[in-house]
C-alpha positions as CSV (number, residue, x, y, z in Angstrom):
1,X,3.6,-23.3,-6.3
2,X,-0.1,-22.5,-6.0
3,X,-1.9,-21.2,-9.1
4,X,-1.9,-17.4,-9.0
5,X,-4.7,-15.4,-10.6
6,X,-4.0,-12.0,-12.1
7,X,-6.0,-9.0,-13.2
8,X,-6.4,-9.3,-17.0
9,X,-5.6,-5.7,-17.8
10,X,-4.5,-2.4,-16.4
11,X,-8.1,-1.2,-16.8
12,X,-9.3,-4.1,-14.7
13,X,-6.7,-3.4,-12.0
14,X,-7.5,0.4,-12.0
15,X,-11.2,0.0,-11.7
16,X,-10.9,-2.7,-9.0
17,X,-8.6,-0.6,-7.0
18,X,-10.7,2.5,-7.5
19,X,-13.5,0.4,-6.1
20,X,-11.4,0.4,-2.8
21,X,-10.7,4.1,-2.8
22,X,-14.1,5.3,-4.0
23,X,-16.5,4.7,-1.1
24,X,-19.4,6.3,0.7
25,X,-16.9,8.8,2.2
26,X,-16.3,10.4,-1.2
27,X,-19.9,11.1,-1.6
28,X,-21.2,12.0,1.9
29,X,-18.2,12.7,4.2
30,X,-16.2,14.8,1.7
31,X,-19.0,17.3,1.2
32,X,-19.7,17.6,4.9
33,X,-16.0,18.2,5.7
34,X,-15.7,20.8,3.0
35,X,-18.7,22.6,4.3
36,X,-17.3,22.6,7.9
37,X,-13.9,23.9,6.7
38,X,-14.4,26.9,4.5
39,X,-15.4,25.5,1.2
40,X,-12.7,26.1,-1.4
41,X,-10.1,26.8,1.4
42,X,-10.2,23.1,2.2
43,X,-9.3,21.9,-1.3
44,X,-5.8,23.4,-1.2
45,X,-4.4,21.4,1.8
46,X,-6.5,18.4,0.6
47,X,-4.5,18.3,-2.6
48,X,-1.2,18.8,-0.8
49,X,-1.9,15.9,1.6
50,X,-2.8,13.7,-1.4
51,X,0.8,14.2,-2.6
52,X,2.5,13.7,0.8
53,X,0.3,11.1,2.5
54,X,-1.9,9.2,0.1
55,X,0.2,8.8,-3.0
56,X,3.4,7.6,-1.2
57,X,1.4,5.0,0.8
58,X,-0.5,3.8,-2.3
59,X,2.8,3.4,-4.1
60,X,4.1,1.5,-1.1
61,X,1.1,-0.8,-0.9
62,X,1.3,-1.6,-4.6
63,X,5.0,-2.5,-4.3
64,X,4.5,-4.6,-1.1
65,X,1.7,-6.6,-2.6
66,X,3.3,-7.1,-6.0
67,X,6.7,-8.1,-4.6
68,X,5.6,-10.5,-1.9
69,X,2.3,-11.8,-3.4
70,X,1.0,-11.8,0.2
71,X,-1.6,-9.9,2.1
72,X,-0.6,-7.3,4.9
73,X,0.5,-10.0,7.4
74,X,2.8,-11.8,5.0
75,X,3.9,-8.7,3.2
76,X,5.1,-6.9,6.3
77,X,6.6,-10.1,7.8
78,X,8.6,-10.7,4.6
79,X,9.6,-7.1,4.3
80,X,10.3,-5.8,7.8
81,X,11.4,-9.2,9.3
82,X,10.2,-11.9,11.5
83,X,9.9,-9.6,14.6
84,X,7.2,-7.6,12.9
85,X,4.6,-10.1,11.8
86,X,2.3,-8.9,14.7
87,X,2.3,-5.4,13.2
88,X,1.1,-6.7,9.8
89,X,-1.6,-8.6,11.7
90,X,-2.7,-5.3,13.3
91,X,-3.1,-3.7,9.8
92,X,-5.2,-6.7,8.7
93,X,-7.3,-6.7,11.9
94,X,-8.1,-3.0,11.7
95,X,-9.5,-3.3,8.2
96,X,-11.3,-6.5,9.2
97,X,-12.9,-4.8,12.2
98,X,-14.0,-2.0,9.8
99,X,-15.5,-4.6,7.5
100,X,-17.9,-5.8,10.3
101,X,-19.7,-2.5,10.6
102,X,-19.1,-1.2,7.0
103,X,-21.3,-4.1,5.9
104,X,-24.0,-2.5,8.0
105,X,-23.5,0.8,6.3
106,X,-23.7,-0.9,2.9
107,X,-27.0,-2.4,4.1
108,X,-28.3,1.1,4.9
109,X,-27.5,2.2,1.4
110,X,-29.3,-0.9,-0.1
111,X,-32.4,-0.1,2.1
112,X,-32.5,3.5,1.0
113,X,-32.1,2.4,-2.6
114,X,-35.1,0.1,-2.3
115,X,-37.1,2.8,-0.5
116,X,-36.3,5.2,-3.3
117,X,-37.4,2.6,-6.0
118,X,-40.7,1.7,-4.3
119,X,-41.5,5.3,-3.4
120,X,-41.6,4.9,0.4
121,X,-38.7,7.4,0.7
122,X,-41.0,10.2,-0.6
123,X,-44.3,9.2,1.1
124,X,-42.8,10.0,4.5
125,X,-43.2,13.6,5.8
126,X,-40.5,13.2,8.4
127,X,-37.1,11.9,7.1
128,X,-35.6,12.0,10.5
129,X,-38.3,9.7,11.8
130,X,-38.0,7.5,8.7
131,X,-34.3,7.0,9.5
132,X,-35.0,6.3,13.2
133,X,-37.6,3.7,12.5
134,X,-35.3,1.8,10.1
135,X,-32.2,2.1,12.3
136,X,-34.0,0.7,15.3
137,X,-35.6,-2.2,13.5
138,X,-34.5,-5.7,12.6
139,X,-34.3,-4.7,8.9
140,X,-30.8,-3.4,9.6
141,X,-29.7,-7.0,10.2
142,X,-31.4,-8.3,7.1
143,X,-29.7,-5.7,4.8
144,X,-26.4,-6.2,6.6
145,X,-26.8,-9.9,5.7
146,X,-27.6,-9.1,2.1
147,X,-24.6,-6.8,1.8
148,X,-22.0,-9.2,3.2
149,X,-23.5,-12.2,1.3
150,X,-23.3,-10.4,-2.1
151,X,-19.7,-9.4,-1.4
152,X,-18.8,-13.0,-0.4
153,X,-20.2,-14.4,-3.6
154,X,-18.1,-11.9,-5.6
155,X,-14.9,-13.0,-3.8
156,X,-15.8,-16.7,-4.2
157,X,-16.0,-16.2,-8.0
158,X,-12.3,-15.2,-8.0
159,X,-10.2,-12.3,-9.2
160,X,-11.2,-12.2,-12.8
161,X,-14.8,-13.4,-12.8
162,X,-15.6,-11.8,-9.4
163,X,-13.5,-8.8,-8.3
164,X,-12.4,-7.5,-11.7
165,X,-15.7,-8.1,-13.5
166,X,-18.0,-6.7,-10.8
167,X,-15.8,-3.7,-10.2
168,X,-15.7,-2.9,-13.9
169,X,-19.5,-2.7,-13.7
170,X,-19.9,-1.0,-10.3
171,X,-17.2,1.7,-10.7
172,X,-18.0,2.5,-14.4
173,X,-21.8,2.8,-13.6
174,X,-21.0,4.9,-10.5
175,X,-19.0,7.4,-12.5
176,X,-21.8,7.6,-15.2
177,X,-24.5,8.2,-12.5
178,X,-22.5,10.9,-10.8
179,X,-21.9,12.6,-14.1
180,X,-25.6,12.5,-14.9
181,X,-26.4,14.0,-11.4
182,X,-23.7,16.6,-11.9
183,X,-25.2,17.8,-15.2
184,X,-28.7,18.0,-13.6
185,X,-27.3,19.9,-10.5
186,X,-25.4,22.4,-12.7
187,X,-28.7,23.3,-14.5
188,X,-30.5,24.2,-11.2
189,X,-31.1,27.9,-10.3
190,X,-28.3,29.5,-8.3
191,X,-26.0,26.5,-8.9
192,X,-23.2,29.0,-9.6
193,X,-23.4,30.1,-5.9
194,X,-22.5,26.5,-4.9
195,X,-19.6,26.5,-7.3
196,X,-18.3,29.8,-6.0
197,X,-18.4,28.5,-2.4
198,X,-16.8,25.1,-3.4
199,X,-13.9,26.6,-5.3
200,X,-13.2,30.0,-3.7
201,X,-10.5,29.9,-0.9
202,X,-10.6,32.3,2.0
203,X,-7.3,33.2,3.8
204,X,-8.7,33.0,7.3
205,X,-9.4,29.3,6.8
206,X,-6.1,28.6,5.2
207,X,-4.4,30.0,8.3
208,X,-6.5,27.7,10.6
209,X,-4.5,24.5,11.5
210,X,-7.8,22.6,12.1
211,X,-8.6,23.0,8.3
212,X,-5.2,21.4,7.5
213,X,-5.8,18.6,10.0
214,X,-9.3,17.9,8.6
215,X,-7.7,17.8,5.1
216,X,-5.1,15.3,6.2
217,X,-7.8,13.2,7.9
218,X,-9.9,13.1,4.8
219,X,-7.0,12.0,2.7
220,X,-6.1,9.3,5.3
221,X,-9.7,7.9,5.2
222,X,-11.1,8.4,1.7
223,X,-8.3,7.2,-0.6
224,X,-7.9,3.8,1.1
225,X,-4.1,4.5,1.5
226,X,-2.6,2.7,4.4
227,X,-5.5,0.4,5.0
228,X,-3.8,-2.7,3.4
229,X,-6.6,-3.0,0.9
230,X,-4.6,-1.8,-2.1
231,X,-1.8,-4.2,-0.9
232,X,-4.3,-7.1,-1.0
233,X,-5.3,-6.3,-4.6
234,X,-1.7,-5.7,-5.7
235,X,-1.1,-9.4,-5.0
236,X,-2.9,-10.0,-8.3
237,X,-1.0,-7.4,-10.4
238,X,0.6,-8.7,-13.5
239,X,4.4,-8.6,-13.4
240,X,4.7,-5.9,-16.1
241,X,2.3,-3.5,-14.4
242,X,3.9,-0.1,-13.5
243,X,3.6,0.7,-9.8
244,X,4.0,4.5,-9.8
245,X,1.7,5.1,-12.8
246,X,-1.1,2.9,-11.3
247,X,-0.8,4.6,-7.9
248,X,-1.1,8.1,-9.5
249,X,-4.2,7.0,-11.5
250,X,-5.8,5.7,-8.2
251,X,-5.0,8.8,-6.2
252,X,-6.1,11.4,-8.7
253,X,-9.0,9.3,-9.9
254,X,-10.4,9.0,-6.4
255,X,-10.1,12.7,-5.7
256,X,-11.7,13.5,-9.1
257,X,-14.7,11.5,-8.1
258,X,-14.8,13.4,-4.7
259,X,-14.8,16.7,-6.7
260,X,-17.7,15.5,-8.9
261,X,-19.7,14.5,-5.9
262,X,-18.9,17.8,-4.2
263,X,-19.9,19.9,-7.1
264,X,-23.2,18.0,-7.5
265,X,-24.1,18.3,-3.8
266,X,-23.2,22.0,-3.4
267,X,-24.8,23.0,-6.6
268,X,-28.0,21.3,-5.4
269,X,-27.8,22.7,-1.9
270,X,-27.3,26.3,-3.0
271,X,-30.2,26.0,-5.5
272,X,-32.6,25.5,-2.6
273,X,-32.4,28.8,-0.8
274,X,-35.6,28.1,1.1
275,X,-33.9,25.3,3.0
276,X,-31.3,26.0,5.7
277,X,-28.9,24.1,3.5
278,X,-25.5,25.0,4.9
279,X,-26.6,24.2,8.5
280,X,-28.0,20.9,7.4
281,X,-25.1,19.8,5.3
282,X,-22.6,20.2,8.2
283,X,-24.6,18.0,10.5
284,X,-23.0,14.7,11.5
285,X,-24.1,11.7,13.5
286,X,-23.4,8.0,13.1
287,X,-21.9,7.5,9.7
288,X,-22.8,11.1,8.9
289,X,-26.5,10.2,8.8
290,X,-27.4,13.9,9.2
291,X,-26.4,14.6,5.6
292,X,-26.9,11.3,3.8
293,X,-29.9,9.5,5.1
294,X,-31.9,12.4,6.5
295,X,-31.2,15.6,4.6
296,X,-30.4,14.3,1.1
297,X,-33.8,12.6,0.6
298,X,-35.4,15.9,1.6
299,X,-33.1,17.6,-0.9
300,X,-34.1,15.4,-3.8
301,X,-37.8,15.9,-3.0
302,X,-37.4,19.6,-3.5
303,X,-35.2,19.7,-6.7
304,X,-38.3,20.3,-8.9
305,X,-42.1,20.2,-8.9
306,X,-41.9,16.9,-10.9
307,X,-42.2,14.0,-8.5
308,X,-41.1,11.5,-11.1
309,X,-37.9,13.4,-11.9
310,X,-37.1,13.9,-8.2
311,X,-37.6,10.2,-7.4
312,X,-35.5,9.2,-10.5
313,X,-32.7,11.4,-9.3
314,X,-32.9,9.9,-5.8
315,X,-32.8,6.4,-7.2
316,X,-29.7,7.3,-9.2
317,X,-28.0,8.8,-6.2
318,X,-28.7,5.9,-3.9
319,X,-27.6,3.5,-6.6
320,X,-24.3,5.3,-6.9
321,X,-24.0,5.3,-3.1
322,X,-24.8,1.6,-2.9
323,X,-22.3,0.7,-5.6
324,X,-19.6,2.8,-3.9
325,X,-20.2,1.0,-0.6
326,X,-20.4,-2.4,-2.2
327,X,-17.1,-2.0,-4.1
328,X,-15.3,-1.0,-0.9
329,X,-16.9,-3.8,1.2
330,X,-15.7,-6.4,-1.4
331,X,-12.1,-5.2,-0.9
332,X,-12.5,-5.4,2.9
333,X,-13.7,-9.0,2.7
334,X,-10.9,-9.9,0.2
335,X,-8.3,-8.6,2.6
336,X,-9.7,-10.6,5.5
337,X,-9.9,-13.7,3.3
338,X,-6.4,-13.2,1.9
339,X,-5.0,-13.2,5.5
340,X,-6.5,-16.6,6.2
341,X,-5.3,-18.0,2.8
342,X,-1.7,-16.8,3.6
343,X,-1.9,-18.9,6.8
344,X,-2.6,-22.0,4.6
345,X,-6.4,-22.2,4.7
346,X,-8.3,-22.9,1.5
347,X,-10.0,-19.9,-0.3
348,X,-13.4,-21.5,0.0
349,X,-13.1,-22.2,3.7
350,X,-11.6,-18.7,4.3
351,X,-14.6,-17.0,2.6
352,X,-17.1,-19.0,4.6
353,X,-15.4,-18.2,7.9
354,X,-15.0,-14.5,7.2
355,X,-18.6,-14.2,6.0
356,X,-20.1,-15.9,9.0
357,X,-17.9,-14.1,11.5
358,X,-18.3,-10.8,9.7
359,X,-22.1,-11.2,9.8
360,X,-22.2,-12.2,13.5
361,X,-19.8,-9.5,14.7
362,X,-21.6,-6.8,12.6
363,X,-25.0,-7.5,14.3
364,X,-24.2,-5.4,17.4
365,X,-23.4,-2.3,15.2
366,X,-26.6,-3.0,13.2
367,X,-28.7,-3.0,16.3
368,X,-27.1,-0.3,18.4
369,X,-25.8,3.0,16.9
370,X,-23.7,3.6,20.1
371,X,-21.8,0.4,19.3
372,X,-21.6,1.4,15.7
373,X,-20.2,4.8,16.7
374,X,-17.6,3.2,19.0
375,X,-16.3,0.8,16.4
376,X,-16.2,3.5,13.7
377,X,-14.2,5.7,16.1
378,X,-11.7,3.1,17.4
379,X,-10.9,1.4,14.1
380,X,-11.3,4.5,11.9
381,X,-8.7,6.3,13.9
382,X,-6.7,3.0,14.0
383,X,-6.2,3.4,10.3
384,X,-3.7,6.1,11.0
385,X,-1.6,3.6,12.9
386,X,-1.9,1.2,9.9
387,X,-0.4,3.8,7.6
388,X,2.5,4.4,10.0
389,X,3.1,0.6,10.2
390,X,3.4,0.3,6.4
391,X,5.9,3.2,6.3
392,X,7.8,1.7,9.2
393,X,8.1,-1.7,7.6
394,X,9.6,-0.1,4.5
395,X,12.0,1.9,6.6
396,X,13.1,-1.3,8.4
397,X,13.7,-2.9,5.1
398,X,15.6,0.1,3.8
399,X,13.7,2.9,2.1
400,X,16.2,3.6,-0.7
401,X,16.7,-0.2,-1.3
402,X,12.9,-0.6,-1.4
403,X,12.6,2.3,-3.9
404,X,15.4,1.2,-6.2
405,X,14.8,-2.6,-6.2
406,X,11.1,-2.9,-5.9
407,X,9.3,0.3,-6.9
408,X,11.8,1.2,-9.7
409,X,12.2,-2.3,-11.0
410,X,12.8,-3.2,-14.6
411,X,9.0,-3.5,-15.1
412,X,8.5,0.2,-14.1
413,X,8.4,2.8,-16.9
414,X,8.0,5.7,-14.4
415,X,10.8,6.0,-11.9
416,X,10.3,7.4,-8.4
417,X,12.9,9.9,-7.1
418,X,14.6,10.3,-3.7
419,X,11.7,12.5,-2.5
420,X,10.0,9.2,-1.7
421,X,12.7,8.4,0.8
422,X,12.1,11.6,2.7
423,X,8.3,11.2,2.7
424,X,8.3,7.6,3.9
425,X,11.1,8.2,6.5
426,X,9.9,11.4,8.0
427,X,6.7,13.0,6.6
428,X,4.4,10.0,7.0
429,X,5.5,9.3,10.6
430,X,5.2,13.0,11.5
431,X,1.8,13.3,9.9
432,X,0.6,10.1,11.7
433,X,1.8,11.3,15.1
434,X,0.1,14.7,14.7
435,X,-3.1,13.3,13.3
436,X,-3.4,10.5,15.9
437,X,-2.5,12.9,18.7
438,X,-5.1,15.5,17.5
439,X,-7.9,13.0,17.3
440,X,-7.2,11.5,20.7
441,X,-6.6,14.8,22.5
442,X,-9.7,16.3,20.9
443,X,-11.8,13.4,22.2
444,X,-10.9,14.5,25.8
445,X,-12.6,17.9,25.1
446,X,-15.9,16.3,24.0
447,X,-16.1,13.6,26.7
448,X,-15.5,14.5,30.4
449,X,-15.0,10.8,31.1
450,X,-12.2,10.5,28.5
451,X,-10.5,7.8,30.6
452,X,-13.6,5.5,30.6
453,X,-13.0,2.6,28.1
454,X,-16.8,1.9,27.9
455,X,-17.7,5.2,26.3
456,X,-18.5,5.4,22.6
457,X,-15.9,8.0,21.4
458,X,-13.0,8.9,23.6
459,X,-9.3,8.3,24.2
460,X,-9.9,5.6,26.8
461,X,-11.9,3.3,24.6
462,X,-9.4,3.6,21.7
463,X,-6.4,2.9,23.9
464,X,-8.1,0.1,25.7
465,X,-9.2,-1.8,22.5
466,X,-5.9,-1.2,20.6
467,X,-3.9,-2.3,23.6
468,X,-5.8,-5.6,24.0
469,X,-5.3,-6.4,20.2
470,X,-1.7,-5.4,20.1
471,X,-0.7,-7.3,23.2
472,X,-2.4,-10.5,21.9
473,X,-0.9,-10.2,18.5
474,X,2.6,-9.5,19.9
475,X,2.4,-12.6,22.1
476,X,1.2,-14.6,19.0
477,X,4.0,-13.2,16.8
478,X,6.1,-16.4,16.7
479,X,3.0,-18.5,15.6
480,X,2.0,-15.9,13.0
481,X,5.5,-15.9,11.4
482,X,5.6,-19.7,11.4
483,X,2.4,-19.9,9.5
484,X,3.5,-17.3,7.0
485,X,6.8,-19.0,6.4
486,X,5.2,-22.4,6.2
487,X,2.9,-21.3,3.4
488,X,5.2,-19.0,1.6
């Protein structure tokens, strides 16, 4: 039996797993989606879907990883049966495809951090032009390389000296920075108006189905539930670790950080009444650049008349953003590496292959925002399928059997009730179908050529790319299962 590393403590496990959940989406996407969906009205369905989508899937991933000691491919093969190895491979491939362009996003964060530190971010008079000049330059490739290289070094150092140690620093520092920014934001004039907007629900929005769908989407994307990433880290859980308790800490911890970031941004936005804040904060674009890389630097430049204070706050913000991006990127590379290790490849060789391939396949997204948008659309929506696959694999194994024997094992102090059976068997599949259908059908309305597989964001390109991957993986299923069984 191969030597198995484990997280040294629950604190190490929680911070590492929070590093998965807490990403750039908590800081920039969350605030934009809240602004687009009625402020406080959005928070109610957002919490509900945390309970009926994210938490059950987080519990499931912890249980799958801990019980099988395999990544998504091996875990789903061993749980659902030999016929379904290809579905596990799809889960792993979706997160790997996201890793290619997420490294580019992490590079963007690093560039803006360095620009805030050296002052270039505040010299410019046009932040839109500043973003365009950077995004159209070769610097995107350089910072993409830096991001993926740093992450690879962390993975190479192992679970304890790499993943655990680095995430302890990244996540702890991230929380401290957000709290400092929160305190400053709450002391700004008119900050109370931002809090009122953020926490006051309005009935007309609660009756709008689109708000509920947006809340489900945010939960599906920002907690990391259903990605296979938590499953990959659960491989290194100690035997005595409690699955339900850790899952609850991750789910509520992630949403708490989203709330802190939301309060900070809305308090700041509402304090600057001279700026068309609400119009700006709802703007999107590739990776939500409208808010993060164009508007927020402008926001920080206007917080006070003290340039040093403004630049210091900007440095803190982009440090937090970079740390959030890096901790998530590390988990994406770990999942990809784990998949190759489960096939019998050495850890060192796996890291090298994933790093080189990840860098090369990320270059198109670094150079062309249309390609970036396409990959973000196809594989971001593909995560919904991943969540459904995880639920399906448990249903195939037997939901009640899985709950009683694996989740509620002798090592578990907190026992999960039969509500889990209902959620995994019915609610997760229903939510996945509704959410997937909504996104794909909506894409028809914004692209007249919805059938064209070579457009950036539409139904055609998603179905085309998913179909190719699923067909190839299905045909390779026998080989996939043989490799998993051989290296069990």
